[in-house]
Biopython code that builds the backbone (N, CA, C, O; Angstrom):
import numpy as np
from Bio.PDB.StructureBuilder import StructureBuilder

atoms = [
    (1, "UNK", "N", (0.206, -44.887, -23.432)),
    (1, "UNK", "CA", (0.469, -44.211, -22.179)),
    (1, "UNK", "C", (-0.045, -42.711, -22.546)),
    (1, "UNK", "O", (0.071, -42.240, -23.678)),
    (2, "UNK", "N", (-0.557, -42.103, -21.580)),
    (2, "UNK", "CA", (-0.909, -40.700, -21.728)),
    (2, "UNK", "C", (0.251, -39.788, -21.428)),
    (2, "UNK", "O", (1.019, -39.966, -20.482)),
    (3, "UNK", "N", (0.322, -38.904, -22.203)),
    (3, "UNK", "CA", (1.474, -37.831, -22.099)),
    (3, "UNK", "C", (1.193, -36.956, -20.990)),
    (3, "UNK", "O", (0.023, -36.643, -20.772)),
    (4, "UNK", "N", (2.224, -36.478, -20.186)),
    (4, "UNK", "CA", (2.024, -35.483, -19.096)),
    (4, "UNK", "C", (1.903, -34.166, -19.670)),
    (4, "UNK", "O", (2.675, -33.787, -20.552)),
    (5, "UNK", "N", (0.791, -33.310, -19.125)),
    (5, "UNK", "CA", (0.576, -32.143, -19.440)),
    (5, "UNK", "C", (0.860, -31.156, -18.441)),
    (5, "UNK", "O", (0.416, -31.384, -17.316)),
    (6, "UNK", "N", (1.571, -30.008, -18.647)),
    (6, "UNK", "CA", (1.725, -29.057, -17.628)),
    (6, "UNK", "C", (0.470, -28.176, -17.684)),
    (6, "UNK", "O", (0.114, -27.659, -18.743)),
    (7, "UNK", "N", (-0.222, -28.005, -16.483)),
    (7, "UNK", "CA", (-1.396, -27.191, -16.651)),
    (7, "UNK", "C", (-1.144, -25.780, -16.360)),
    (7, "UNK", "O", (0.028, -25.412, -16.271)),
    (8, "UNK", "N", (-2.070, -24.968, -16.205)),
    (8, "UNK", "CA", (-1.995, -23.502, -16.098)),
    (8, "UNK", "C", (-1.302, -23.103, -14.743)),
    (8, "UNK", "O", (-0.843, -21.969, -14.605)),
    (9, "UNK", "N", (-1.233, -24.032, -13.758)),
    (9, "UNK", "CA", (-0.563, -23.907, -12.476)),
    (9, "UNK", "C", (0.851, -23.364, -12.610)),
    (9, "UNK", "O", (1.261, -22.485, -11.852)),
    (10, "UNK", "N", (1.544, -23.853, -13.512)),
    (10, "UNK", "CA", (2.924, -23.463, -13.829)),
    (10, "UNK", "C", (3.101, -22.012, -14.217)),
    (10, "UNK", "O", (4.020, -21.336, -13.756)),
    (11, "UNK", "N", (2.144, -21.511, -15.132)),
    (11, "UNK", "CA", (2.144, -20.172, -15.594)),
    (11, "UNK", "C", (1.698, -19.246, -14.535)),
    (11, "UNK", "O", (2.319, -18.192, -14.391)),
    (12, "UNK", "N", (0.715, -19.516, -13.795)),
    (12, "UNK", "CA", (0.241, -18.670, -12.730)),
    (12, "UNK", "C", (1.355, -18.507, -11.613)),
    (12, "UNK", "O", (1.556, -17.445, -11.025)),
    (13, "UNK", "N", (2.033, -19.642, -11.396)),
    (13, "UNK", "CA", (3.002, -19.605, -10.313)),
    (13, "UNK", "C", (4.202, -18.656, -10.625)),
    (13, "UNK", "O", (4.796, -18.047, -9.736)),
    (14, "UNK", "N", (4.517, -18.572, -11.947)),
    (14, "UNK", "CA", (5.651, -17.798, -12.417)),
    (14, "UNK", "C", (5.183, -16.366, -12.359)),
    (14, "UNK", "O", (6.051, -15.523, -12.131)),
    (15, "UNK", "N", (3.931, -15.963, -12.532)),
    (15, "UNK", "CA", (3.361, -14.673, -12.547)),
    (15, "UNK", "C", (3.439, -14.109, -11.023)),
    (15, "UNK", "O", (3.725, -12.938, -10.778)),
    (16, "UNK", "N", (3.187, -14.956, -10.161)),
    (16, "UNK", "CA", (3.271, -14.784, -8.662)),
    (16, "UNK", "C", (4.521, -14.430, -8.283)),
    (16, "UNK", "O", (4.691, -13.454, -7.552)),
    (17, "UNK", "N", (5.562, -15.195, -8.744)),
    (17, "UNK", "CA", (6.922, -15.055, -8.396)),
    (17, "UNK", "C", (7.419, -13.560, -8.877)),
    (17, "UNK", "O", (8.118, -12.855, -8.148)),
    (18, "UNK", "N", (7.018, -13.194, -10.076)),
    (18, "UNK", "CA", (7.420, -11.893, -10.549)),
    (18, "UNK", "C", (6.707, -10.876, -9.690)),
    (18, "UNK", "O", (7.381, -9.899, -9.364)),
    (19, "UNK", "N", (5.463, -10.939, -9.270)),
    (19, "UNK", "CA", (4.854, -9.968, -8.419)),
    (19, "UNK", "C", (5.550, -9.771, -7.136)),
    (19, "UNK", "O", (5.794, -8.643, -6.706)),
    (20, "UNK", "N", (5.857, -10.809, -6.545)),
    (20, "UNK", "CA", (6.535, -10.781, -5.163)),
    (20, "UNK", "C", (7.933, -10.137, -5.301)),
    (20, "UNK", "O", (8.378, -9.345, -4.471)),
    (21, "UNK", "N", (8.526, -10.496, -6.299)),
    (21, "UNK", "CA", (9.915, -9.989, -6.639)),
    (21, "UNK", "C", (9.974, -8.529, -6.794)),
    (21, "UNK", "O", (10.882, -7.859, -6.301)),
    (22, "UNK", "N", (8.963, -8.014, -7.511)),
    (22, "UNK", "CA", (8.719, -6.528, -7.696)),
    (22, "UNK", "C", (8.269, -5.849, -6.421)),
    (22, "UNK", "O", (8.624, -4.690, -6.207)),
    (23, "UNK", "N", (7.524, -6.493, -5.580)),
    (23, "UNK", "CA", (7.227, -6.043, -4.382)),
    (23, "UNK", "C", (8.342, -5.722, -3.317)),
    (23, "UNK", "O", (8.187, -4.873, -2.440)),
    (24, "UNK", "N", (9.617, -6.571, -3.493)),
    (24, "UNK", "CA", (10.587, -6.332, -2.622)),
    (24, "UNK", "C", (11.257, -4.972, -2.847)),
    (24, "UNK", "O", (11.865, -4.449, -1.913)),
    (25, "UNK", "N", (11.170, -4.340, -4.115)),
    (25, "UNK", "CA", (11.740, -3.047, -4.377)),
    (25, "UNK", "C", (11.001, -1.913, -4.028)),
    (25, "UNK", "O", (11.489, -0.783, -4.061)),
    (26, "UNK", "N", (9.688, -2.187, -3.649)),
    (26, "UNK", "CA", (8.719, -1.087, -3.360)),
    (26, "UNK", "C", (9.102, -0.415, -2.100)),
    (26, "UNK", "O", (9.945, -0.904, -1.347)),
    (27, "UNK", "N", (8.450, 0.777, -1.845)),
    (27, "UNK", "CA", (8.686, 1.524, -0.738)),
    (27, "UNK", "C", (7.657, 1.098, 0.260)),
    (27, "UNK", "O", (6.469, 1.109, -0.065)),
    (28, "UNK", "N", (8.046, 0.712, 1.491)),
    (28, "UNK", "CA", (7.014, 0.274, 2.460)),
    (28, "UNK", "C", (6.981, 1.244, 3.592)),
    (28, "UNK", "O", (7.979, 1.687, 4.159)),
    (29, "UNK", "N", (5.755, 1.528, 3.863)),
    (29, "UNK", "CA", (5.292, 2.506, 4.979)),
    (29, "UNK", "C", (4.534, 1.836, 6.062)),
    (29, "UNK", "O", (3.588, 1.103, 5.774)),
    (30, "UNK", "N", (4.890, 2.041, 7.289)),
    (30, "UNK", "CA", (4.145, 1.357, 8.355)),
    (30, "UNK", "C", (2.810, 1.990, 8.491)),
    (30, "UNK", "O", (2.688, 3.197, 8.283)),
    (31, "UNK", "N", (1.766, 1.220, 8.841)),
    (31, "UNK", "CA", (0.461, 1.793, 9.180)),
    (31, "UNK", "C", (0.541, 2.917, 10.285)),
    (31, "UNK", "O", (-0.123, 3.950, 10.194)),
    (32, "UNK", "N", (1.333, 2.671, 11.256)),
    (32, "UNK", "CA", (1.380, 3.762, 12.376)),
    (32, "UNK", "C", (1.931, 5.060, 11.828)),
    (32, "UNK", "O", (1.523, 6.144, 12.247)),
    (33, "UNK", "N", (2.860, 4.952, 10.890)),
    (33, "UNK", "CA", (3.291, 6.289, 10.332)),
    (33, "UNK", "C", (2.151, 6.982, 9.590)),
    (33, "UNK", "O", (1.975, 8.190, 9.755)),
    (34, "UNK", "N", (1.427, 6.318, 8.839)),
    (34, "UNK", "CA", (0.260, 6.913, 7.997)),
    (34, "UNK", "C", (-0.740, 7.498, 9.061)),
    (34, "UNK", "O", (-1.317, 8.555, 8.805)),
    (35, "UNK", "N", (-0.963, 6.834, 10.257)),
    (35, "UNK", "CA", (-1.973, 7.318, 11.144)),
    (35, "UNK", "C", (-1.393, 8.673, 11.840)),
    (35, "UNK", "O", (-2.104, 9.661, 12.026)),
    (36, "UNK", "N", (-0.162, 8.611, 12.164)),
    (36, "UNK", "CA", (0.421, 9.758, 12.836)),
    (36, "UNK", "C", (0.390, 10.870, 11.917)),
    (36, "UNK", "O", (-0.035, 11.961, 12.297)),
    (37, "UNK", "N", (0.834, 10.671, 10.650)),
    (37, "UNK", "CA", (0.896, 11.826, 9.676)),
    (37, "UNK", "C", (-0.555, 12.373, 9.456)),
    (37, "UNK", "O", (-0.696, 13.586, 9.302)),
    (38, "UNK", "N", (-1.604, 11.567, 9.433)),
    (38, "UNK", "CA", (-2.977, 11.969, 9.305)),
    (38, "UNK", "C", (-3.407, 12.771, 10.481)),
    (38, "UNK", "O", (-4.054, 13.801, 10.291)),
    (39, "UNK", "N", (-3.106, 12.388, 11.653)),
    (39, "UNK", "CA", (-3.472, 13.096, 12.893)),
    (39, "UNK", "C", (-2.799, 14.475, 12.885)),
    (39, "UNK", "O", (-3.427, 15.505, 13.129)),
    (40, "UNK", "N", (-1.447, 14.444, 12.584)),
    (40, "UNK", "CA", (-0.814, 15.703, 12.563)),
    (40, "UNK", "C", (-1.381, 16.689, 11.564)),
    (40, "UNK", "O", (-1.552, 17.868, 11.875)),
    (41, "UNK", "N", (-1.666, 16.222, 10.388)),
    (41, "UNK", "CA", (-2.301, 17.023, 9.295)),
    (41, "UNK", "C", (-3.618, 17.568, 9.697)),
    (41, "UNK", "O", (-3.934, 18.733, 9.458)),
    (42, "UNK", "N", (-4.433, 16.671, 10.348)),
    (42, "UNK", "CA", (-5.788, 17.165, 10.922)),
    (42, "UNK", "C", (-5.540, 18.276, 11.978)),
    (42, "UNK", "O", (-6.216, 19.303, 11.922)),
    (43, "UNK", "N", (-4.698, 18.127, 12.835)),
    (43, "UNK", "CA", (-4.438, 19.199, 13.870)),
    (43, "UNK", "C", (-3.987, 20.493, 13.138)),
    (43, "UNK", "O", (-4.433, 21.597, 13.453)),
    (44, "UNK", "N", (-3.196, 20.327, 12.272)),
    (44, "UNK", "CA", (-2.658, 21.635, 11.528)),
    (44, "UNK", "C", (-3.721, 22.233, 10.859)),
    (44, "UNK", "O", (-3.764, 23.463, 10.900)),
    (45, "UNK", "N", (-4.614, 21.616, 10.233)),
    (45, "UNK", "CA", (-5.842, 22.130, 9.523)),
    (45, "UNK", "C", (-6.787, 22.716, 10.619)),
    (45, "UNK", "O", (-7.277, 23.826, 10.413)),
    (46, "UNK", "N", (-7.030, 22.148, 11.588)),
    (46, "UNK", "CA", (-7.912, 22.695, 12.795)),
    (46, "UNK", "C", (-7.231, 24.017, 13.290)),
    (46, "UNK", "O", (-7.889, 25.052, 13.393)),
    (47, "UNK", "N", (-6.018, 23.963, 13.565)),
    (47, "UNK", "CA", (-5.259, 25.198, 14.115)),
    (47, "UNK", "C", (-5.290, 26.228, 13.086)),
    (47, "UNK", "O", (-5.600, 27.355, 13.474)),
    (48, "UNK", "N", (-5.023, 26.062, 11.823)),
    (48, "UNK", "CA", (-5.081, 27.114, 10.739)),
    (48, "UNK", "C", (-6.407, 27.659, 10.716)),
    (48, "UNK", "O", (-6.538, 28.882, 10.664)),
    (49, "UNK", "N", (-7.511, 26.825, 10.752)),
    (49, "UNK", "CA", (-8.911, 27.279, 10.718)),
    (49, "UNK", "C", (-9.171, 28.205, 11.879)),
    (49, "UNK", "O", (-9.748, 29.280, 11.710)),
    (50, "UNK", "N", (-8.740, 27.784, 13.079)),
    (50, "UNK", "CA", (-9.025, 28.522, 14.263)),
    (50, "UNK", "C", (-8.285, 29.908, 14.175)),
    (50, "UNK", "O", (-8.857, 30.956, 14.474)),
    (51, "UNK", "N", (-7.143, 29.859, 13.802)),
    (51, "UNK", "CA", (-6.246, 31.134, 13.577)),
    (51, "UNK", "C", (-6.856, 32.143, 12.614)),
    (51, "UNK", "O", (-6.779, 33.352, 12.829)),
    (52, "UNK", "N", (-7.487, 31.607, 11.507)),
    (52, "UNK", "CA", (-7.940, 32.543, 10.569)),
    (52, "UNK", "C", (-9.367, 32.814, 10.756)),
    (52, "UNK", "O", (-9.943, 33.386, 9.832)),
    (53, "UNK", "N", (-10.027, 32.495, 11.802)),
    (53, "UNK", "CA", (-11.489, 32.752, 12.108)),
    (53, "UNK", "C", (-12.458, 31.926, 11.473)),
    (53, "UNK", "O", (-13.619, 32.333, 11.487)),
    (54, "UNK", "N", (-12.180, 30.744, 10.869)),
    (54, "UNK", "CA", (-13.074, 29.861, 10.247)),
    (54, "UNK", "C", (-13.691, 28.892, 11.231)),
    (54, "UNK", "O", (-14.486, 28.027, 10.862)),
    (55, "UNK", "N", (-13.326, 29.043, 12.450)),
    (55, "UNK", "CA", (-13.755, 28.085, 13.519)),
    (55, "UNK", "C", (-15.289, 28.295, 13.756)),
    (55, "UNK", "O", (-15.678, 29.451, 13.925)),
    (56, "UNK", "N", (-16.139, 27.320, 13.779)),
    (56, "UNK", "CA", (-17.526, 27.488, 13.942)),
    (56, "UNK", "C", (-17.921, 27.986, 15.213)),
    (56, "UNK", "O", (-19.113, 28.170, 15.461)),
]
sb = StructureBuilder()
sb.init_structure("model")
sb.init_model(0)
sb.init_chain("A")
sb.init_seg("    ")
for serial, (resi, resn, name, xyz) in enumerate(atoms, 1):
    if name == "N":
        sb.init_residue(resn, " ", resi, " ")
    sb.init_atom(name, np.array(xyz, "f"), 0.0, 1.0, " ", f" {name:<3s}", serial, name[0])
structure = sb.get_structure()
């Protein structure tokens, strides 16, 4: 009889589990928050450029 061999699937599965467990502890930011922050930063830069006379 042929002996059962555990293939590399078992090792890669364990690695994925560790990756997703580490992801649970990460800080999550919603995409909407990033877009709003970027828009506000752009408006502030344009405002400061206009106030300091760098407006084209």
